[in-house]
N, C-alpha and C positions, 0 to 999 in steps of 0.2 A: 261864869258861864251858867246859863239856865238849863234846867233839867226837866224832862217830861217823862211820863209813863207811856210806853208804846206797847204793842202786842204783835205776835205772830200767830196766825192760824196755821197750826202744824197739820191738823187733820180735820177737815169738815166732812165727815162721813163716818162710817162704822167699820169695825173689824171684830171678829169673833175669835176667841181663844179658848181652847180646851187645855186640860192639864198637859204639861210638857210641850207647850207650843209658845212661840214668841212672834212678835211683830216689830220690825224695825223700820223707821223712816228717817229721812234727813230733812233739815231745815236750815235756813241761813239767817244770820244776824248781821246788821250793818256794822261798819267799822267804828261808828260812834256809840255803839251799845256799851253800857257801863258794866262790863263783865266782872269788875272788882266790887260789885254791889249784889245784894240778894235780888233774886227774881222769883216769880210765882208761877207755878204750873197748875193749870186747871184742866180737868177732864171729866166726862160723864162715864159711868159704868152701870151696867144692868146685868146682874147675875141671872142665869136661867132659873125657872121656878124650882127645879130639883137640885140646884147648886148646894153643895155642902162643903164647908171648910176649904174653899178655893183660895189658895195663897198665891199672891202675885207680887212681883217686883217691877219697879220702873227705874231705868237707868238713862242718864244723859251722858254722852261721851264716856261710856263704860264706868260711870260712877253712880252708885245707888242713890236715888233721891226720894224714894218712897217704897213702901210695901204695906200690905194689909191682907186680912183673911175675910172672905165673904161667904154668906149663906143666904138662902131664900131669894126670891125674885123681886127685890125692891130697887128701883132705879135711884141712883144718887149721884151727886156731884162731889168731886174730891179736889182739894188743892194741896199743893206741897210747896214749902219754901225751898228754893234751890240755892244752895250755898254759893258763896263768892268763888269766882275763878273756875267753876265747872264749865260754864259756857265759853265759847270761843267766837271771835269775830269770823265771819264767813260760815263755812259748813259745820254743822253739828249733827249728831245722831241721837235718836231717842228709841229706847227699846222697852216694850211691855212684855213681860214673860209670866205666864201662869205656871207655877212650880208644881203644885199638887192639889189634891181634892177631887171632887166629882162635879160634873155638870160643865157649864161653860159660862163665859162672861163676854158681853158685848161692850166694847169701849167706843167712845165717840167724842167729837167736839174737843179736840186737844188744842189748847191755847196757852201760849207762854206770854206773860207780862214781864217786861223788862224796862229798865231805865235807859235814857239816852240823853246826850247833850244836844242843845239846839243853839 
């Protein structure tokens, strides 16, 4: 069977989080998505100019797939390898949570690349 890389635009817009705030959204994957293979999550983040030691986590289906600390106001793109069998066919959830620090961070353009059979 042939395999291709496909993607899902989870969020084409922005959301702003301060310490002790989170944002959760859902997305769907087709039944032929290869959930037993690695996937890649991409997103943009822009910490506020006064941000200092902002620590955040990203979870998919309640499993941590990434975390980092941010300071300063530099926009950046981030990608995370998503382990096998975290994703599910059908409905999935993704949560961004700012745990601590000062300032805020704007997240945007959340995209998941995954494999599928054709």
